[in-house]
C-alpha positions, 0 to 999 in steps of 0.5 A, a space after each residue: 928595464 923597470 920590470 926587470 929591476 922590479 923582479 930583481 928587487 922582489 927576488 933579492 928581498 924574497 931570497 933574504 927573507 927565505 934565508 932568515 926564515 930557514 935559519 930561524 926554523 932550523 934553529 927551532 927544530 934543532 932546539 926542539 930535537 935537542 930538548 927531547 933527546 936530552 929528556 930521553 937520555 935523562 929517563 934512560 940514565 935513571 932507568 940504568 941507575 935503578 935495580 930490577 924490582 926497585 921502585 920507580 921514582 914517585 912524582 910529588 904533586 901538590 905544595 912543595 918547593 919548586 923543582 925541575 920536572 922529571 920527564 916521563 917516557 916509556 922506557 925499559 932496561 935489560 941486563 945481559 951477560 958476556 954472551 949477550 943473553 938477557 939475564 933480567 929486564 925491567 919493563 914496568 908500564 911497557 908492553 913488549 915481548 921477550 923476543 923483541 927485547 932480545 932482538 933490540 938487545 942484539 942490535 944495540 950490542 952489535 952496533 958497538 956504540 954505547 948509545 944510539 938509535 933504532 929508527 925502524 923500532 923507534 927506540 933510543 938505547 944507552 949501554 952501561 957496564 955494571 958489576 952484574 954485566 952490561 945494562 941497556 936502557 931503551 926509550 921510546 922515540 914515537 912521541 919525540 918523532 911525532 912532536 918533531 913532525 908536527 913542529 916541522 909541519 906547523 913551521 912549514 905551514 907558517 913559513 908558506 903563509 909568511 912567504 906569501 905575505 912577504 911576497 905581497 909586501 915585497 911587490 908593494 915595497 918594490 913599486 913604492 921604492 922604484 916609483 921615483 926611479 921609474 919617474 926619473 927614467 921616464 923623464 930621462 927618456 923623454 928628455 933625450 927624445 926631446 933633445 934629439 928632436 930639437 937638435 935634428 931640426 937645426 941640423 937638417 936645416 944646416 945640411 940642406 943649406 950646405 947642400 944648396 951651397 955645394 950645388 952652386 960652387 962657382 957662385 960667390 958668397 955674396 950670391 949665396 949669402 942668404 943660405 950662409 946667414 941661415 946656416 949661421 943662425 941655425 948653428 947659433 940656435 943649436 949652440 944655445 940649445 947645447 949650452 942649455 943642456 950642458 948647464 942643466 946636466 951640470 946642475 943635475 950632477 952637482 953632489 953638493 950646493 953651489 959655492 955661494 957668497 954674500 952679494 947684493 941682489 938688488 944690484 944684480 937685478 938692476 944690472 940684468 934689467 938694463 940690457 933689456 931696455 933697448 931690446 924692449 924699446 925696439 919691440 915697442 914694449 914698455 918696461 917698468 921696475 920697482 926694486 928695493 935697495 940693498 937686498 942681500 943674500 947668499 948665492 952665485 952671482 952668475 946664476 942669479 943674473 942668468 935667472 933674471 935674464 931668463 925671466 925678462 927675456 921670456 916676458 919680453 917675448 910674450 908681452 905682445 904688441 905694445 905690451 908691458 913688462 913689470 919687474 919688482 923686487 922686495 924684502 918680504 919676511 926674510 925672503 927676496 921676492 922677485 916678480 916679473 909680469 908681462 901683458 899679452 896672451 896669458 898662459 892657460 891655467 891648466 898649463 901653469 904647473 907644467 911650464 917649468 918642465 924641460 921642453 914643455 910647450 903650452 903652444 909649440 907653434 908660438 914657442 917655435 916662432 919665438 925661437 925657444 926650446 922650452 928650457 929657459 924656465 926649467 933652468 930658472 927653476 933649477 937655479 932658484 932651487 939650488 939657492 933654497 928658494 921656490 918659483 911659481 907662475 900665476 896667470 889670469 885674463 886681466 894682468 897677463 902672466 906673472 912669475 914669482 921667485 922667493 929666495 931666503 935672505 942671509 
């Protein structure tokens, strides 16, 4: 798909560039042609105004008032009678035979036009009625054709070089412009594949349990309670996964910031911490906290509660036997600084930059044992970023793992 999109991008870009160059080159050629055509008609008009044997106009060279230059082209004129016979001709500085003069004169009269071209002879002609008869001026087109041909060849060569340069630039711009799209596309494919894999596992277990139940139709629920309970647990896990996926999809699709109100973040953290104390106690985990009072910010209360719950749940899962979880909330330079630390096996440093990716697992076997899907931290990051903040993870061998959240105040 990306290759087709890249080719389409380059094709559209090259088509537009080619169209623009064609319009510009055509305008240049037409402009040059009209300029040389006007010069030819000026010379022929001047030749028609001169009588045979009169002096040709003399061009002044040297100092003098500026004036419009007079174009000089090879030109000759003839005067013909009513039968088309040449009565006289003026061909100064032009070598041409009388037979050719009569031939081109006959063709000019036979055309029935007062002006025109003879491409086979490379001549323009202009006819004017005078008291002596019809007078015809002829101007040489060879220089005009040569200049126009040279101009076209130069434009074609420059256009070809320009198109090659634009083609290379188009490929570079296509790669640059489509890089975020390609990255998003790869992430989407990986996300769909991971989600399908995670949904397949509980569905497989549920179908297997139902198959066992159907094979013992006469048994009571009490006898098959283990399979019913297992099915319910897998269904609950699958519902949690679907809810998380829908939450991420909803936040990804939001076109404007979430509606936010001024709230007391300290109270939200306290209310989110209390439900985890009995859970931690049952697991033998010590929970300590240090929360500065009355830290206010603008945000969504429900999402912020979910953020704190995700970080505490993650900390309790991986604090280890007889571990410790420490939560702190402080006002740090116009920011709310929330940190959640847990002891236990630290996350390897090479995995820290990836822990917020969806479905990412530094240790898939450990995550599976804890019942996670690798979506919690991704949801936490999405919530923090929707509030204009940032989240990061730190880990070392002594203090375990710490997740740090910074959200602007006010």
